[in-house]
N, C-alpha and C positions, 0 to 999 in steps of 0.2 A: 184778344187781352192777351200781355206780355204776364209776365209774374213779376213779383214787387215784392220788393228786397220786406222785413218785416224781423222786429225784437220785439220779444212784449215783455214790459213793464211790470211787478211788482203793481198792483194795488186792488183797493175792494172795487171787485164785483155787485149793482145789485140785479135781482135776478126777481122774476115775475113769477109769483105768484098767491097765495090766498091773504098772506100776511106781511103788510106793501113795507112794516119794521123789520123783516128778516134783510140778511144779505148776505150776498155768498163772498166767499175770503178767497182771496189766493193762494194756494198751496206752493207753491216754487218762486224761485229768486234763480232768472238768468247769470245773475252776482255773482254766486256764493252756494256750495251745497249741504244742501239741510234733510237729517236724517228723519228716516221713514219706516214703521214696520208693516212686516210683512200678515199681510191675515192671511192666505188660503196659498198653497202651493197645486198643481193642475198639473200631471202625465198628459203631455199631446202625444209623443212617439217618444223613442228610443233613445232619441237624443233629445229635447225638448221640452222646458217646462214652462206652464202659466205661471204668471207670479199676484194677485190679488195682491195690490198694496195697498193698507190706510195713511190718508192723507189727516192733516189734525182735528178733524172734525168733520160729522156729515154737511156743512155748510159753508165746507171749503172745497173748490174748484181745482182746476188742475190750468186753466187757461191755454189749454191744446185745439189746437183746431188744422186742415188738412192746407198747406203738408207742414206740421211739425214735431218737433224731438226736445230728447231729454240727455242730459248726459250721464252717464251712471261709473261714479268712479270706487273701485274694486284693487282689490291686487292677491293672489296665492305665492307671490314672494317670500322668504322666509326674512327675507330685510321688515319686511313689511311697505318695499313700494306697494303706495298707491298711483294706477292708471289711471287718464277715464276714454272713455268709448261713446257714441251715440245711439244712444234707442228709440228706437220708433215705439209708441205706447198703441197700444193697439185697441185701448177705448179711445174714448170722444168725452168734450167736453161735457157732455150734458147729464156725465157720468160721476156722482157727487158724493165725496168724500170718498173715492178711491179710483185709481190707475190702475190698468191691469197692462205686465208686461212680458212678450212674448222672446222665453231665453232658450236659444241653440247652445248644446256645449262644445265647444269647438277644444280641443284638447291643444294644451301649451296656452289656451286664452285668458288671457293675466286678466282680464274681466267677465265674458262670458263662463267661464268655469269656476269666478268666487262666489256667481248668484248662485250661479245654477246648485251648487252644494248652500246654500242659506235653508234655513227651517222657519217655516208657521212664527214670528217673534221676533224674530235674528230684523233685524236693521238697514238699510243701503241709503246711502249717499243716494242726491238726483240734487241736478239744479238745470234752466233754463223753462220756460220751454224755448227752443230756439227755432230760427226758420229761416229757410235761403230762399223762400216764395211762397204766396196764400193761395191757397183752387178757391176759383170765381166759378159759382155756380155760373153754369150755361154759358162763365167764355169761348169754350170748344164746341163745336155740332158733338165733335166721337172724342172717343181716349181710346188708343190703344195701350196692355200696358205688359211687357214681358219681363218674371218673374222668377228668380229661382230662389230655393231654398226658402231662406228666413227673409229674404230681400221679397217675401214677400207682404212685408210692417207696411210697408208705406202706401202700398197698394188699398190693403183694407182700410188704413183710415180712409182714405178720398172716398171708397165707395162707399163706405161711411155716409159719408158727409154726401153725398148723393143721395142715399136710397134717403135716407134721416132730410131730405127733404122736399117736401111735397112739389115745391114750384122749381124745382131742378130736374129736367129733362134728357139727360147727355144722358148720352149709350156708348160704355164698357165693353169692350172686350179683353180679359184675360188670359192670359195663356203663361199658367205659371209652369214651373219645370221644377223636374226630381228625379235620384236618383232612381228610389225603388215608390215601389201605393205607399210605403212605413212610413215613408218619408213627406207626405202632403202633410201640410200642418195644416190645420182646422180644416181639415175637409168635408164636416161635414157640418158645421155652420154655410159655409164658403156653399154649399150646395142648395140651403135653405134660402139664400138671397139671392144664388138667379131663380130658384122654387115662384116666389114670393116676386120679386123683379123683374117683368119681363126687360127693361133695358138694359141690364145686363148681364152678359155669355161670359163662360168661367169654359175652359181647356185644360182639362190637365192631361200633362204627356211626360210617361215614367223614361228614363233609358236603358232599366234593366228588371223590369217586368217580373216582379216572385210567382203572379199568379198564373196561370195559365186560363182563365177568366178574365183578365183582364183585355178593355174593347177599346179605352182609346190608345192614342196617339202611340210610337215606342220612339227613341232616340234622342236627341238632345233637340233643342230646337233650332231649326235651320232658315236660307231662303224660302225658299215655296210656305212652310205654315206658315210666314208672318204672309208672306203673298199672299196668300187664304183668304187670312183669318185679319188681318190688320189694315185698318185705314188709312189709305193710300194716300201718298205725299202731298197735302195738301197745307196749308198753312188756318185752313177751317179743321183741319186735325190734331192734334199731337202724340205721339205717343213718350211711356214713361217707361225707364226700363230704373232693374232694381237687381242688385245678386252679387254674387263673390267675383272676384277679380278678374278668370278665367272666361264667367260669367259675360261681366263686362263687356268688356275685350271683344271677342266676340261677335256678341250684337248689334255695336255699338261705339267701341272703344269705349275705355278709361275714362276717370277725372284724370284731371295734370293731378303735379302733388303737390297744388298747396290746395286742395280741391275746389276747386272750380273745373267749367262743367268741359269745359276745350272744345276741341274740334271728335266730329262726328267720326267715325270708324267706324268695322266690320260688315256688317249685313247690313245697316241700315243706310249705310254711306250707303252699298252694292246698287240700293235700294233706290235713291234719289232722295233720301230724306236730307233733310239739311238740317242748324244746328239750331232756330227757329221753333221747325216743326218735335227734334227730343227733349226731355229733362230721363237728365241722368241721377239715381238720387243714391 
């Protein structure tokens, strides 16, 4: 099944619960920025934080689905000029009353630095959800995922959609690359998913292990590890790729300047994958 173009309109959504008079309200709007208050902040790594952000009420929901994202407004400019960047929440639409953002701080990053320094009680401006495709359960026999750093967020969103749906039998293999062990985001949470779901496999690879006891793969994602672990080029499989520009360039080629998928490049092209077999986040 191909990718489905989709944008979400604000609406009131009925919920299935014991009280038929209750409804869930759409918290976000794809057409305007709205303010949301930060409930809690948790350190994930030396440069990454998790933000739990309240919706308007416990009945509100985000409308998020795999794979959708939000736009966040932020600025570190002394002139107060605001810019916007896309973020993929790692919560789902089942999480009523709040959403969760995983934010890695990049020095000089106008939005990442802005959000990273927000405190409990502060507000951030968000609009969405927006999407370029909608994941469909069992539309592919298996999914390969290649992620680097904070590129893990759309992969988490899709993995959650799969494991939360008992009818979805899709097999997933994720190769998650980072510089060191301490850079692996949500390491424990990801390992817990693997332990409780036999159709999910995750390989952690680090380029500069700091602990001599590290037993996983070392180095960077390369043609050999792709060949050994990713689904073979075939229309019944798909490969998702997400990471910083240099990561994307070497593995799949980057998107076009106007954010279209573009041609396949890098290791995946050399391995025989075509545009229909790869999706770039």
